N, C-alpha and C positions, 0 to 999 in steps of 0.2 A: 468523616474520617477517611484518609486516603485508602484506595483499594488495596495497597500493599499491606495495610494494617488491619483491614477488615477481616482477613482470614487468619487472624492470630490463633494459634493452636496447631493442630496436626499439619494443616496445609503449608504453613510457613516453614515447617521443619522437614518437609518431604525430601527424601534423598534426591529425587530428580531436580527439584528446584535448587538445591545446594550444588548439584553437579553442573547445572546450566550456568549458575552464577560464577563457578570456579573455572569454567572452561575458557581458554583463550578465544578472543573474538577477532574476526577478520575485519579489514577496513570496510566501513559501511554496514556491518552486521549489527542488528539490534542487540541491546544489552540490558534493557530495563525489564527484569524478571520479577514476578510477584505472584501471589496466590489470589485468584479471583473467587471471592466468596459466593457470588451469585451463581456462577457456573460450577463452583466447587472443583476447580481445576487449576493447575499451574498455567501461567500466562506470560506472554512477552508483548510489550508495547512497541510498535513500529513508529518511529518519529520520521518527519520529512527527510528524505534522502537515504533512508535505511531500508534494509531487507532482512528477511529471515527464512531459512529453509530447514525442514526437519522431516523425519520419517516416523514421528510419534504424534499423537494428538494433543500436543500442547496447544493452548488457545493463543492464536496470533491475532493481535488486535491493533486497530488504528482508528483515527478520527479524521474525516475528510471535509474540506470545503470545495474549492475548485481543483484541488489535487486529485490524482488518480491512484488507486491501489489495484494492482493486478494480482489475482490469486491464480497461480498456475499449479496444476496437479497432474501427476502421471498415474493413470489408472492401472497400469501394470506394476510399476515399481512401488506404488503406494508411498510416494514422497511428494511433498508440495511446499510451496513458499509464497510469500507476499512481499511486494515492494510498495513504496509510497513516493511518488515523484511530483514535483511542483510545476515544471515547465516541460514542453516537448523536447527542446534542444538547447544546448548551451556549450560554452567552451570549457574544456577540461574534463577530467574523469570524475564526475560527481553523480551520486545517486539522486540528486535533486532534479536531474534532467532525464526525461523518459528514454531517450536513445541509449544512454548508458545504463539506466536502471533496469531496463528490460533485458539487455544482454547479460548484465550481472546476475540477474535472477535465473535466467535460462541456463547460463553456464554453471552456476552453482547446483542447480537441479541435475544437470548431466553428470557432474562430479559425484552425485549421490546415486547414480544408476538410472536416471530418467532418460527418455528418448524423445526427440522432437515428434516422432511418429505417434506417440501415445500420450502426448500432453494435451490438456484442455484448459481453458481459461475462464475465469469469472472476473468481471471488471466493475469497479464501483467509483463513484465520485463525479467530479466535473460539474459540481453545482454552481449556479450563479448566486452565491450567497451575499454578494455585495451589490446593492442596487446602484444602477448607473455605471456598471462595469461593462456594458455591452460593447463599447468601442474597443475594449481590450480583449474580452471574450476568452479569458484564460481557460476556464472550464471546458468550453466547447472545443477549443484547440487541443487541449489535453485528451479529450475523448476521441476526437478525430485521429490524433496521432496513434493512440494505443489500438484503436480498431484497425487502422491501416497496417500497423506494425505486425499485429497478430495474423492478419490476412496474408501478408507477405511471407511470414514464417509458417503459414499453413497450420496454425494452432487454432482450433475452433473455439469460439466464444459460446459457452453453453448456457450462461446466464449473465445478466448485467442489471445494474441499477445506477444509471448515470443521468447527467444533465439536471434539468428542473432547478429549483431554488433551494433545495434542502442540503444542509450539512448531514453527514452520515457517520455512524459508528459501524465498523465492520469487524466481524470475528470470523476466523478461518481455522479449520482443523486440518493439518497437513497430511495425516495418514489417511483419513476417510474422504478428504476433499470437500467436506461440508462447509458452506459459507453462510453466514447470517448477517443481515444488515438491518440497522434501525435508523429511520429518518428522524433527525433531531429538529426541534423547533428553531427556526431561523433567528428568533429573538434571543435565544440563549447561546449564541455562537461568537461571543466577543473574541475569544482567543483565535478561533478559526478565521474570523474576519481580519484580524491583525496579520495572521499568517498569509492570507490571500492578498492583502494589500502589499505585503512585501514581495510576493511573487509578481503582482501586477506592475510594481515599480521597476522590475527587472525586464519586463516584456514591453515591446513596442507593438502598435497595431500592425497587423499583417497587410502588406501592400497588395495591390491588385495583381502583381506579376509573380509573386512567390509565396511559399509557405514557410520560409525560415523565420526564426525568432531573433530579433536583434536585442542583445543584452548590453547593459551598462552603457 
């Protein structure tokens, strides 16, 4: 049964869930809201290229292969958010690309009262979930990008679960800053493998002279 239906009852009729569903959404902002019966909490699912920021402990969730999710939290303002990007760089303003996704997330946090001085990050993903993808190495390049980006912005990474071969399910609570990660069995990742193959097709191997990603 789909997770949005598992919580049939009081959870699906919660005022907060109805308010979230009715609110206007910004470009790139996640919009798939549901009641998660396991955590007994309202939740939002982040799809590739999307982000979500809030100052309440709604459950922000995503599933990752070679993609990266950065969870950034302001310990003073008690506001946090998550993004989900597929490649380090690309043309155009798209949350699929890390360079745009990170700026989008940080700027939205600052609009909610966060400060770069009190932000901290938790990063997840970058798994090599497709065998034989070492020449492309999308997960490794995504991980390198987000690590270097946060170092440049002087936002400390307080925890991470990246690289290796595992797909991951990540849950984040924006008010408390708590993040949870579950490593998934690689054999059960057909949808993620398809997603990662799409990302790999748009990326060319990095040359010896540069770190840019050639697209299309």
